[in-house]
C-alpha positions, 0 to 999 in steps of 0.5 A: 222821581224818589231818591234812590235808597242806594247808590254806589259811585266809582268803586273800586276795589284791589287785592295786591295787583289785582283788580278786583271792581273797577268803577263802579257805579248803581243806583237803586231806586225804592220798592225794586226787586234788582239782580247782580250776576256775574261768574265766579271770581267775578268780585260779587261777594266783594261789592257786596259787602262793601255795600254791606259796610264790611268792606272798605272800597280803594276809592268811591263812594257807597251811600244808603239813606236806609236801614239795610239787611244782609244774606251772605253767602255763609251761613253765620249760625251757631250749630249748637242753638235751635232756630228759636233761640237764633231768632230770639237773639236776633230780636234782642240785637235788633230791639223787635218788640216781637217775632212777628216778622220772622214767624211770618217769613218761617211760614213763607219759606216753610220750615215753621217744624223746625224752631226746635231743632239746633242748627247742627241737625239741619240740611244746608238748605233748611240754614239757608232759610234761617240765615235769609229770616235772621237777615229780614226778620227786623223789615229793613228798606234796603236788602243785599242778599249774596246768592240767597237761595243756594241750597233750596228745593225748587218749592223753596225757590220758588217761595222766596221769589213771591218772598222777594216780590211781597217785601218789593210790592211793600216798598221794600229794595231787593238787591240779588247778587248770584252766578246766574239767574235763569228767571230774569222777567222777576227783577225790574233790574238786571246787572252784571258785573263783568271785568270789574265793572256793571253793564245793565243787561235785559233780555234773554236768560242769563248764565254767567260764564256761559260764552253765549249769553249776556246778562247783569 
């Protein structure tokens, strides 16, 4: 069995007396499309920031022997720059020889026509497409995506899942964190974050906080 590209062991995180994560364990295999679902305030973004190395846990460990791409829930864009300028800036940051991967992502997400537009003129959904492209354009083996399809219309939402499947089929591991997941059949693994811990769930649509259907 291949070694996990991400292993999380007994991760705890508190803010003062508020215990957000209470011993999170997770192992993500290569070429796996996985999801973590939980209601708002469950600690999903805190967990993802710990996985991305942006936040230090109080206890526990996170290991990933491969490179990663991280798409935060809130865009990290400069409103004065164009789409092309963002791509060039991140090309330099990632030390990429060209922008072939980025242009492929623009085509898949259907916003190549906006390359010369400044971010300030783009809709929230189009800004999120760019946010996602910047996280994926260096083709990392491990992808951590926080609410990656927020603001997407239905066509782009479907294109996102097509892209996720393409990446999975190429051997990339994709972890999607969201407060809901209707299309659970798309996931290879699905966890529910509740009371600071992850539990594996399968079978029915997930609407976190509905009180009727569990997921994760």
